[in-house]
SEKEZA-913918 format. One record per residue (C-alpha): residue number from 1; residue in three letters; x, z, y. Coordinates in Angstrom, 1 decimal, always signed. Layout:
N
+-----+-----+--------+--------+--------+
|   n | res |   east |     up |  north |
+-----+-----+--------+--------+--------+
| NUM | ALA |      X |      Z |      Y |
...
+-----+-----+--------+--------+--------+
***
This chain:
366
+-----+-----+--------+--------+--------+
|   n | res |   east |     up |  north |
+-----+-----+--------+--------+--------+
|   1 | UNK |  -50.9 |  +15.3 |  +36.7 |
|   2 | UNK |  -50.1 |  +12.6 |  +34.2 |
|   3 | UNK |  -47.5 |  +13.4 |  +31.6 |
|   4 | UNK |  -45.8 |  +11.0 |  +29.2 |
|   5 | UNK |  -44.1 |  +12.1 |  +26.0 |
|   6 | UNK |  -41.4 |  +10.2 |  +24.1 |
|   7 | UNK |  -39.5 |  +10.7 |  +20.8 |
|   8 | UNK |  -36.2 |   +9.0 |  +20.2 |
|   9 | UNK |  -33.5 |   +8.9 |  +17.6 |
|  10 | UNK |  -34.0 |  +10.0 |  +14.0 |
|  11 | UNK |  -37.2 |  +11.6 |  +13.1 |
|  12 | UNK |  -37.3 |  +15.3 |  +12.1 |
|  13 | UNK |  -40.0 |  +17.7 |  +11.0 |
|  14 | UNK |  -41.2 |  +19.7 |  +13.9 |
|  15 | UNK |  -41.7 |  +16.8 |  +16.4 |
|  16 | UNK |  -45.5 |  +16.7 |  +15.8 |
|  17 | UNK |  -46.0 |  +20.4 |  +16.4 |
|  18 | UNK |  -44.1 |  +19.9 |  +19.6 |
|  19 | UNK |  -46.3 |  +17.0 |  +20.6 |
|  20 | UNK |  -49.4 |  +18.9 |  +19.8 |
|  21 | UNK |  -48.2 |  +21.9 |  +21.9 |
|  22 | UNK |  -47.5 |  +19.7 |  +24.9 |
|  23 | UNK |  -50.9 |  +18.0 |  +24.6 |
|  24 | UNK |  -52.8 |  +21.2 |  +24.3 |
|  25 | UNK |  -50.9 |  +23.0 |  +27.0 |
|  26 | UNK |  -51.5 |  +20.1 |  +29.4 |
|  27 | UNK |  -55.2 |  +20.0 |  +28.4 |
|  28 | UNK |  -55.6 |  +23.6 |  +29.4 |
|  29 | UNK |  -54.3 |  +22.7 |  +32.8 |
|  30 | UNK |  -56.6 |  +19.7 |  +33.1 |
|  31 | UNK |  -53.7 |  +17.2 |  +32.9 |
|  32 | UNK |  -53.6 |  +13.8 |  +31.2 |
|  33 | UNK |  -51.0 |  +13.1 |  +28.5 |
|  34 | UNK |  -49.9 |   +9.8 |  +27.0 |
|  35 | UNK |  -47.4 |   +9.2 |  +24.2 |
|  36 | UNK |  -44.9 |   +6.4 |  +24.7 |
|  37 | UNK |  -44.5 |   +4.5 |  +21.4 |
|  38 | UNK |  -41.2 |   +3.8 |  +19.6 |
|  39 | UNK |  -38.9 |   +5.6 |  +21.9 |
|  40 | UNK |  -36.9 |   +3.8 |  +24.6 |
|  41 | UNK |  -37.0 |   +0.6 |  +22.6 |
|  42 | UNK |  -40.8 |   +0.6 |  +22.8 |
|  43 | UNK |  -40.6 |   +1.2 |  +26.6 |
|  44 | UNK |  -38.3 |   -1.8 |  +27.0 |
|  45 | UNK |  -40.8 |   -4.0 |  +25.1 |
|  46 | UNK |  -43.5 |   -3.3 |  +27.7 |
|  47 | UNK |  -44.3 |   -5.9 |  +30.3 |
|  48 | UNK |  -45.3 |   -3.8 |  +33.4 |
|  49 | UNK |  -47.2 |   -6.7 |  +34.9 |
|  50 | UNK |  -49.4 |   -7.2 |  +31.8 |
|  51 | UNK |  -52.4 |   -4.9 |  +31.5 |
|  52 | UNK |  -52.7 |   -5.6 |  +27.8 |
|  53 | UNK |  -49.0 |   -4.7 |  +27.3 |
|  54 | UNK |  -49.4 |   -1.5 |  +29.2 |
|  55 | UNK |  -52.5 |   -0.5 |  +27.3 |
|  56 | UNK |  -50.8 |   -0.9 |  +24.0 |
|  57 | UNK |  -47.6 |   +0.8 |  +25.1 |
|  58 | UNK |  -49.0 |   +4.3 |  +25.0 |
|  59 | UNK |  -51.2 |   +6.6 |  +22.9 |
|  60 | UNK |  -53.7 |   +8.9 |  +24.6 |
|  61 | UNK |  -52.9 |  +12.4 |  +23.4 |
|  62 | UNK |  -56.2 |  +14.1 |  +23.7 |
|  63 | UNK |  -57.5 |  +17.1 |  +21.7 |
|  64 | UNK |  -58.9 |  +14.9 |  +18.9 |
|  65 | UNK |  -55.7 |  +12.8 |  +18.5 |
|  66 | UNK |  -53.4 |  +15.8 |  +18.1 |
|  67 | UNK |  -55.7 |  +17.8 |  +15.8 |
|  68 | UNK |  -53.8 |  +18.7 |  +12.6 |
|  69 | UNK |  -50.7 |  +16.7 |  +13.4 |
|  70 | UNK |  -48.6 |  +19.9 |  +13.3 |
|  71 | UNK |  -48.9 |  +19.8 |   +9.5 |
|  72 | UNK |  -47.3 |  +16.4 |   +9.4 |
|  73 | UNK |  -43.6 |  +15.5 |   +9.3 |
|  74 | UNK |  -42.0 |  +12.7 |  +11.4 |
|  75 | UNK |  -43.5 |  +11.7 |  +14.7 |
|  76 | UNK |  -46.9 |  +10.1 |  +15.4 |
|  77 | UNK |  -45.2 |   +8.3 |  +18.3 |
|  78 | UNK |  -42.7 |   +6.6 |  +16.1 |
|  79 | UNK |  -39.1 |   +6.4 |  +17.2 |
|  80 | UNK |  -36.0 |   +4.2 |  +17.7 |
|  81 | UNK |  -32.3 |   +4.4 |  +18.5 |
|  82 | UNK |  -31.8 |   +2.8 |  +21.9 |
|  83 | UNK |  -30.0 |   +3.5 |  +25.1 |
|  84 | UNK |  -31.5 |   +1.2 |  +27.8 |
|  85 | UNK |  -28.2 |   +1.1 |  +29.6 |
|  86 | UNK |  -26.4 |   -0.6 |  +26.7 |
|  87 | UNK |  -28.7 |   -3.4 |  +25.5 |
|  88 | UNK |  -27.7 |   -6.9 |  +24.8 |
|  89 | UNK |  -29.3 |   -7.8 |  +28.1 |
|  90 | UNK |  -27.3 |   -5.2 |  +30.0 |
|  91 | UNK |  -28.5 |   -2.1 |  +31.8 |
|  92 | UNK |  -32.3 |   -2.0 |  +31.6 |
|  93 | UNK |  -32.8 |   +1.3 |  +33.5 |
|  94 | UNK |  -34.8 |   -0.4 |  +36.2 |
|  95 | UNK |  -37.2 |   -1.8 |  +33.7 |
|  96 | UNK |  -37.8 |   +1.7 |  +32.3 |
|  97 | UNK |  -38.5 |   +2.9 |  +35.8 |
|  98 | UNK |  -40.9 |   +0.0 |  +36.5 |
|  99 | UNK |  -42.8 |   +0.7 |  +33.3 |
| 100 | UNK |  -43.1 |   +4.4 |  +34.1 |
| 101 | UNK |  -44.4 |   +3.5 |  +37.5 |
| 102 | UNK |  -46.9 |   +1.0 |  +36.1 |
| 103 | UNK |  -48.2 |   +3.7 |  +33.7 |
| 104 | UNK |  -48.5 |   +6.1 |  +36.6 |
| 105 | UNK |  -46.3 |   +8.7 |  +34.9 |
| 106 | UNK |  -45.7 |  +11.8 |  +37.1 |
| 107 | UNK |  -43.5 |  +13.6 |  +34.7 |
| 108 | UNK |  -41.8 |  +12.7 |  +31.4 |
| 109 | UNK |  -40.9 |  +14.9 |  +28.4 |
| 110 | UNK |  -38.4 |  +13.5 |  +26.0 |
| 111 | UNK |  -37.5 |  +14.7 |  +22.5 |
| 112 | UNK |  -34.3 |  +13.5 |  +21.0 |
| 113 | UNK |  -30.7 |  +14.0 |  +20.0 |
| 114 | UNK |  -27.6 |  +13.3 |  +21.9 |
| 115 | UNK |  -28.4 |   +9.6 |  +22.7 |
| 116 | UNK |  -32.0 |  +10.0 |  +23.8 |
| 117 | UNK |  -31.2 |  +13.0 |  +25.9 |
| 118 | UNK |  -28.2 |  +11.4 |  +27.6 |
| 119 | UNK |  -30.5 |   +8.7 |  +29.0 |
| 120 | UNK |  -33.1 |  +11.4 |  +29.9 |
| 121 | UNK |  -30.4 |  +13.1 |  +32.0 |
| 122 | UNK |  -29.6 |   +9.7 |  +33.6 |
| 123 | UNK |  -33.3 |   +9.3 |  +34.7 |
| 124 | UNK |  -33.3 |  +12.8 |  +36.1 |
| 125 | UNK |  -30.2 |  +11.9 |  +38.2 |
| 126 | UNK |  -32.3 |   +9.1 |  +39.7 |
| 127 | UNK |  -34.9 |  +11.6 |  +40.9 |
| 128 | UNK |  -37.4 |  +11.3 |  +38.1 |
| 129 | UNK |  -39.3 |  +14.4 |  +36.8 |
| 130 | UNK |  -37.9 |  +14.8 |  +33.3 |
| 131 | UNK |  -37.8 |  +17.7 |  +30.8 |
| 132 | UNK |  -35.8 |  +17.2 |  +27.6 |
| 133 | UNK |  -36.3 |  +18.9 |  +24.3 |
| 134 | UNK |  -33.4 |  +18.9 |  +21.8 |
| 135 | UNK |  -34.1 |  +17.8 |  +18.2 |
| 136 | UNK |  -31.7 |  +16.9 |  +15.5 |
| 137 | UNK |  -31.2 |  +18.1 |  +11.9 |
| 138 | UNK |  -27.4 |  +18.2 |  +12.6 |
| 139 | UNK |  -28.0 |  +20.9 |  +15.3 |
| 140 | UNK |  -25.3 |  +19.3 |  +17.4 |
| 141 | UNK |  -26.7 |  +19.1 |  +20.9 |
| 142 | UNK |  -24.5 |  +21.0 |  +23.3 |
| 143 | UNK |  -26.3 |  +23.6 |  +25.4 |
| 144 | UNK |  -28.7 |  +25.0 |  +22.8 |
| 145 | UNK |  -28.1 |  +27.1 |  +19.7 |
| 146 | UNK |  -31.0 |  +25.5 |  +17.9 |
| 147 | UNK |  -32.6 |  +22.0 |  +17.7 |
| 148 | UNK |  -35.9 |  +21.1 |  +16.2 |
| 149 | UNK |  -35.5 |  +19.9 |  +12.6 |
| 150 | UNK |  -32.4 |  +21.9 |  +11.7 |
| 151 | UNK |  -34.2 |  +24.6 |   +9.6 |
| 152 | UNK |  -36.2 |  +22.2 |   +7.6 |
| 153 | UNK |  -33.1 |  +20.1 |   +6.9 |
| 154 | UNK |  -31.4 |  +23.1 |   +5.5 |
| 155 | UNK |  -34.4 |  +24.1 |   +3.4 |
| 156 | UNK |  -34.8 |  +20.6 |   +2.0 |
| 157 | UNK |  -31.0 |  +20.4 |   +1.2 |
| 158 | UNK |  -30.8 |  +23.7 |   -0.5 |
| 159 | UNK |  -33.8 |  +22.9 |   -2.7 |
| 160 | UNK |  -32.3 |  +19.5 |   -3.7 |
| 161 | UNK |  -28.8 |  +21.0 |   -4.3 |
| 162 | UNK |  -30.2 |  +23.6 |   -6.6 |
| 163 | UNK |  -32.4 |  +21.1 |   -8.4 |
| 164 | UNK |  -29.3 |  +18.9 |   -9.1 |
| 165 | UNK |  -27.7 |  +21.8 |  -11.0 |
| 166 | UNK |  -29.6 |  +21.1 |  -14.1 |
| 167 | UNK |  -28.4 |  +17.5 |  -14.3 |
| 168 | UNK |  -24.8 |  +18.5 |  -13.5 |
| 169 | UNK |  -24.9 |  +21.1 |  -16.2 |
| 170 | UNK |  -26.6 |  +18.9 |  -18.8 |
| 171 | UNK |  -23.8 |  +16.3 |  -18.4 |
| 172 | UNK |  -21.0 |  +18.8 |  -17.6 |
| 173 | UNK |  -19.9 |  +17.0 |  -14.5 |
| 174 | UNK |  -18.7 |  +17.6 |  -11.0 |
| 175 | UNK |  -21.6 |  +16.8 |   -8.6 |
| 176 | UNK |  -20.7 |  +15.5 |   -5.2 |
| 177 | UNK |  -23.7 |  +15.8 |   -2.9 |
| 178 | UNK |  -23.5 |  +14.1 |   +0.5 |
| 179 | UNK |  -25.6 |  +15.4 |   +3.4 |
| 180 | UNK |  -26.2 |  +13.9 |   +6.8 |
| 181 | UNK |  -23.8 |  +15.2 |   +9.5 |
| 182 | UNK |  -21.8 |  +12.6 |  +11.4 |
| 183 | UNK |  -19.8 |  +14.8 |  +13.7 |
| 184 | UNK |  -21.0 |  +18.3 |  +12.9 |
| 185 | UNK |  -20.7 |  +19.9 |   +9.5 |
| 186 | UNK |  -23.1 |  +22.7 |  +10.3 |
| 187 | UNK |  -25.9 |  +21.4 |   +8.0 |
| 188 | UNK |  -23.5 |  +21.0 |   +5.1 |
| 189 | UNK |  -21.9 |  +24.4 |   +5.8 |
| 190 | UNK |  -25.1 |  +26.4 |   +5.7 |
| 191 | UNK |  -26.6 |  +24.3 |   +2.9 |
| 192 | UNK |  -23.5 |  +24.8 |   +0.8 |
| 193 | UNK |  -23.5 |  +28.5 |   +1.6 |
| 194 | UNK |  -27.2 |  +29.2 |   +1.0 |
| 195 | UNK |  -27.2 |  +27.2 |   -2.3 |
| 196 | UNK |  -23.9 |  +28.9 |   -3.3 |
| 197 | UNK |  -22.2 |  +25.6 |   -4.0 |
| 198 | UNK |  -18.7 |  +25.8 |   -5.2 |
| 199 | UNK |  -17.0 |  +23.9 |   -2.3 |
| 200 | UNK |  -18.1 |  +22.4 |   +1.0 |
| 201 | UNK |  -16.3 |  +19.7 |   +2.9 |
| 202 | UNK |  -17.3 |  +19.5 |   +6.6 |
| 203 | UNK |  -16.9 |  +16.8 |   +9.2 |
| 204 | UNK |  -14.5 |  +18.9 |  +11.3 |
| 205 | UNK |  -11.8 |  +19.4 |   +8.6 |
| 206 | UNK |  -10.3 |  +16.6 |   +6.6 |
| 207 | UNK |  -10.2 |  +17.3 |   +2.9 |
| 208 | UNK |   -6.8 |  +17.3 |   +1.1 |
| 209 | UNK |   -7.6 |  +16.1 |   -2.4 |
| 210 | UNK |   -4.5 |  +17.7 |   -3.7 |
| 211 | UNK |   -5.9 |  +21.1 |   -2.7 |
| 212 | UNK |   -9.6 |  +20.4 |   -3.3 |
| 213 | UNK |   -9.4 |  +18.9 |   -6.7 |
| 214 | UNK |   -7.7 |  +21.8 |   -8.5 |
| 215 | UNK |  -10.3 |  +24.2 |   -6.9 |
| 216 | UNK |  -13.1 |  +22.1 |   -8.3 |
| 217 | UNK |  -11.5 |  +21.8 |  -11.7 |
| 218 | UNK |  -11.2 |  +25.6 |  -11.9 |
| 219 | UNK |  -14.8 |  +26.0 |  -10.7 |
| 220 | UNK |  -16.0 |  +23.8 |  -13.5 |
| 221 | UNK |  -13.7 |  +25.6 |  -16.0 |
| 222 | UNK |  -14.9 |  +29.1 |  -15.0 |
| 223 | UNK |  -18.6 |  +28.1 |  -15.1 |
| 224 | UNK |  -20.2 |  +28.9 |  -18.5 |
| 225 | UNK |  -22.3 |  +25.7 |  -18.1 |
| 226 | UNK |  -19.2 |  +23.7 |  -17.3 |
| 227 | UNK |  -20.1 |  +22.0 |  -14.0 |
| 228 | UNK |  -19.2 |  +22.3 |  -10.4 |
| 229 | UNK |  -20.9 |  +21.4 |   -7.1 |
| 230 | UNK |  -19.2 |  +20.0 |   -4.0 |
| 231 | UNK |  -21.2 |  +19.5 |   -0.8 |
| 232 | UNK |  -19.8 |  +17.0 |   +1.8 |
| 233 | UNK |  -20.8 |  +16.0 |   +5.3 |
| 234 | UNK |  -21.3 |  +12.2 |   +5.8 |
| 235 | UNK |  -18.8 |  +12.3 |   +8.6 |
| 236 | UNK |  -16.1 |  +14.1 |   +6.6 |
| 237 | UNK |  -12.9 |  +12.3 |   +5.5 |
| 238 | UNK |  -10.1 |  +12.7 |   +3.1 |
| 239 | UNK |   -6.6 |  +13.5 |   +4.5 |
| 240 | UNK |   -4.4 |  +10.4 |   +4.8 |
| 241 | UNK |   -7.3 |   +7.9 |   +4.7 |
| 242 | UNK |   -8.1 |   +5.5 |   +7.5 |
| 243 | UNK |  -10.4 |   +6.7 |  +10.3 |
| 244 | UNK |  -14.1 |   +6.2 |   +9.8 |
| 245 | UNK |  -15.1 |   +7.0 |  +13.4 |
| 246 | UNK |  -16.3 |   +3.5 |  +14.4 |
| 247 | UNK |  -18.2 |   +3.0 |  +11.1 |
| 248 | UNK |  -20.0 |   +6.3 |  +11.1 |
| 249 | UNK |  -21.8 |   +5.3 |  +14.3 |
| 250 | UNK |  -23.4 |   +2.4 |  +12.4 |
| 251 | UNK |  -26.4 |   +2.4 |  +10.1 |
| 252 | UNK |  -25.6 |   +2.7 |   +6.4 |
| 253 | UNK |  -26.4 |   -0.9 |   +5.8 |
| 254 | UNK |  -23.9 |   -2.1 |   +8.4 |
| 255 | UNK |  -21.0 |   +0.1 |   +7.5 |
| 256 | UNK |  -17.9 |   -1.3 |   +5.9 |
| 257 | UNK |  -16.2 |   +0.5 |   +3.0 |
| 258 | UNK |  -17.4 |   +3.4 |   +0.8 |
| 259 | UNK |  -19.2 |   +6.5 |   +2.0 |
| 260 | UNK |  -17.3 |   +9.8 |   +1.8 |
| 261 | UNK |  -19.2 |  +11.0 |   -1.3 |
| 262 | UNK |  -18.3 |   +8.0 |   -3.3 |
| 263 | UNK |  -14.7 |   +8.1 |   -2.1 |
| 264 | UNK |  -14.3 |  +11.7 |   -3.1 |
| 265 | UNK |  -16.0 |  +11.1 |   -6.5 |
| 266 | UNK |  -13.6 |   +8.2 |   -7.2 |
| 267 | UNK |  -10.6 |  +10.3 |   -6.4 |
| 268 | UNK |  -11.8 |  +13.0 |   -8.7 |
| 269 | UNK |  -12.2 |  +10.5 |  -11.6 |
| 270 | UNK |   -9.0 |   +8.8 |  -10.9 |
| 271 | UNK |   -6.9 |  +12.0 |  -10.8 |
| 272 | UNK |   -8.6 |  +13.9 |  -13.6 |
| 273 | UNK |  -10.5 |  +13.3 |  -16.9 |
| 274 | UNK |  -13.7 |  +14.6 |  -15.3 |
| 275 | UNK |  -16.8 |  +12.5 |  -14.6 |
| 276 | UNK |  -18.9 |  +12.9 |  -11.5 |
| 277 | UNK |  -22.4 |  +12.6 |  -10.2 |
| 278 | UNK |  -22.8 |  +11.3 |   -6.6 |
| 279 | UNK |  -26.0 |  +12.0 |   -4.7 |
| 280 | UNK |  -26.8 |  +11.2 |   -1.1 |
| 281 | UNK |  -29.7 |  +13.3 |   +0.1 |
| 282 | UNK |  -29.9 |  +11.2 |   +3.4 |
| 283 | UNK |  -33.4 |  +10.8 |   +4.7 |
| 284 | UNK |  -34.9 |  +13.2 |   +2.2 |
| 285 | UNK |  -33.4 |  +15.9 |   +4.3 |
| 286 | UNK |  -35.8 |  +15.2 |   +7.1 |
| 287 | UNK |  -38.8 |  +14.0 |   +5.1 |
| 288 | UNK |  -42.1 |  +15.9 |   +4.7 |
| 289 | UNK |  -43.8 |  +18.6 |   +6.7 |
| 290 | UNK |  -41.8 |  +21.1 |   +8.9 |
| 291 | UNK |  -41.1 |  +24.6 |   +7.7 |
| 292 | UNK |  -42.2 |  +27.8 |   +9.5 |
| 293 | UNK |  -39.2 |  +27.9 |  +11.8 |
| 294 | UNK |  -39.5 |  +24.3 |  +13.0 |
| 295 | UNK |  -43.2 |  +24.7 |  +13.6 |
| 296 | UNK |  -42.6 |  +27.8 |  +15.6 |
| 297 | UNK |  -39.8 |  +26.3 |  +17.7 |
| 298 | UNK |  -41.7 |  +23.0 |  +18.1 |
| 299 | UNK |  -44.8 |  +24.9 |  +19.4 |
| 300 | UNK |  -42.6 |  +27.0 |  +21.7 |
| 301 | UNK |  -40.4 |  +24.2 |  +23.1 |
| 302 | UNK |  -43.5 |  +22.1 |  +23.9 |
| 303 | UNK |  -45.3 |  +24.9 |  +25.7 |
| 304 | UNK |  -42.2 |  +25.8 |  +27.7 |
| 305 | UNK |  -41.7 |  +22.2 |  +28.7 |
| 306 | UNK |  -45.2 |  +22.1 |  +30.2 |
| 307 | UNK |  -44.6 |  +25.4 |  +32.0 |
| 308 | UNK |  -41.5 |  +24.1 |  +33.6 |
| 309 | UNK |  -43.3 |  +21.0 |  +34.9 |
| 310 | UNK |  -46.1 |  +23.2 |  +36.3 |
| 311 | UNK |  -43.5 |  +25.3 |  +38.1 |
| 312 | UNK |  -41.8 |  +22.2 |  +39.5 |
| 313 | UNK |  -38.6 |  +22.9 |  +37.5 |
| 314 | UNK |  -37.8 |  +19.4 |  +36.2 |
| 315 | UNK |  -34.3 |  +18.1 |  +35.4 |
| 316 | UNK |  -34.0 |  +20.8 |  +32.7 |
| 317 | UNK |  -33.5 |  +21.0 |  +29.0 |
| 318 | UNK |  -35.3 |  +23.7 |  +27.0 |
| 319 | UNK |  -33.1 |  +25.6 |  +24.7 |
| 320 | UNK |  -32.6 |  +28.6 |  +22.4 |
| 321 | UNK |  -29.6 |  +30.9 |  +23.2 |
| 322 | UNK |  -28.8 |  +34.1 |  +21.3 |
| 323 | UNK |  -32.3 |  +34.0 |  +19.8 |
| 324 | UNK |  -34.1 |  +33.7 |  +23.2 |
| 325 | UNK |  -35.9 |  +30.7 |  +24.6 |
| 326 | UNK |  -34.5 |  +29.5 |  +27.8 |
| 327 | UNK |  -33.6 |  +26.6 |  +30.1 |
| 328 | UNK |  -30.3 |  +24.8 |  +31.0 |
| 329 | UNK |  -29.7 |  +21.9 |  +33.4 |
| 330 | UNK |  -30.7 |  +18.6 |  +31.7 |
| 331 | UNK |  -27.1 |  +17.2 |  +32.0 |
| 332 | UNK |  -25.6 |  +20.2 |  +30.1 |
| 333 | UNK |  -25.2 |  +18.2 |  +26.9 |
| 334 | UNK |  -22.8 |  +15.8 |  +28.8 |
| 335 | UNK |  -20.3 |  +18.6 |  +29.3 |
| 336 | UNK |  -19.1 |  +19.2 |  +25.8 |
| 337 | UNK |  -19.7 |  +18.6 |  +22.1 |
| 338 | UNK |  -21.0 |  +21.1 |  +19.5 |
| 339 | UNK |  -19.8 |  +21.6 |  +16.0 |
| 340 | UNK |  -18.8 |  +24.2 |  +13.5 |
| 341 | UNK |  -16.7 |  +27.2 |  +14.7 |
| 342 | UNK |  -14.1 |  +26.5 |  +12.1 |
| 343 | UNK |  -11.9 |  +29.5 |  +12.7 |
| 344 | UNK |  -14.9 |  +31.9 |  +12.6 |
| 345 | UNK |  -17.1 |  +30.4 |  +10.0 |
| 346 | UNK |  -15.1 |  +28.3 |   +7.6 |
| 347 | UNK |  -12.2 |  +28.8 |   +5.2 |
| 348 | UNK |  -10.4 |  +25.5 |   +5.4 |
| 349 | UNK |   -8.0 |  +26.4 |   +2.5 |
| 350 | UNK |  -10.9 |  +27.2 |   +0.1 |
| 351 | UNK |  -13.4 |  +24.7 |   +1.4 |
| 352 | UNK |  -16.1 |  +27.4 |   +1.7 |
| 353 | UNK |  -18.1 |  +29.2 |   +4.4 |
| 354 | UNK |  -16.3 |  +32.3 |   +5.6 |
| 355 | UNK |  -19.0 |  +34.7 |   +6.7 |
| 356 | UNK |  -17.2 |  +38.0 |   +6.3 |
| 357 | UNK |  -17.9 |  +39.1 |   +9.8 |
| 358 | UNK |  -21.7 |  +39.3 |  +10.2 |
| 359 | UNK |  -22.5 |  +42.0 |  +12.7 |
| 360 | UNK |  -23.3 |  +40.6 |  +16.1 |
| 361 | UNK |  -23.7 |  +37.0 |  +14.7 |
| 362 | UNK |  -27.0 |  +35.2 |  +15.5 |
| 363 | UNK |  -29.3 |  +34.3 |  +12.6 |
| 364 | UNK |  -28.2 |  +30.7 |  +12.2 |
| 365 | UNK |  -24.5 |  +31.5 |  +12.7 |
| 366 | UNK |  -24.1 |  +29.2 |  +15.6 |
+-----+-----+--------+--------+--------+
***
């Protein structure tokens, strides 16, 4: 058996533990494992007819190569954001298939978010042996309660938010802290709750500045240190403003207009005498080594993926449901979208997490 492993989309802590787990589980079975470099984009750069190109397209994942990588953040296989079906040259699915054949790949394990895993499901529909592993710090892949990288993103965000309190207090300002989260506000919701920030604006609920601003002004007034904290998802928007849906799909450098954190801060300063601090945590949320949760889930997801291949159960995605590891069909993520349960977890009038009903809720409140 010859396995190939690929990581796509944004990097998150926990990918390397998963890669190590796959490699060591395969080694115990006497299988070969290669890592495809730079995600789907890297696969498309390979010339299947060129031996040199094939040799440099993959990394041999033997025991020595994966030793100690579980302590590292990011992915040793590097990554890219690419769907081979929507390139400037058109649909490149056949080239991907030709490259996998040239590399003599019997089964493929892909780690990614919505984009990477959608193409993985497409390959499975064409009869390829594919197992997908959900990873995204937004935790927004439908079909699983947990994605690799989410816990570390929350941990990093809470640490940064609490660190910014000293600066906000020193200057007696309202701090607007923007977190990643294009379509799901779960990362902002939990980071705001765990750091006990004053208000949190999530991607699912537009913010009415006429309601939010008085709340923040009162938060600052009631704080003996005279500051307030507002957490906001990057995909959030202010009520009455033009939609940002098309722009949010672009990289930061290609977006037109102001990000939501700056928009909100400008409104605060325009409508009140208060000054603001604007901080985008951005890539710092997924920088550095994984926390204990993401190491555990990374190891477990990797081992489960190899078990599924051994049992001939391809075309599946590994998942966590109600605290238990499990499996769902690989195309499950195509059936719906995942975001915050607003009615159950969020008070849209107060811009705060609403966690009054705890009994029976899973640990990460999904």
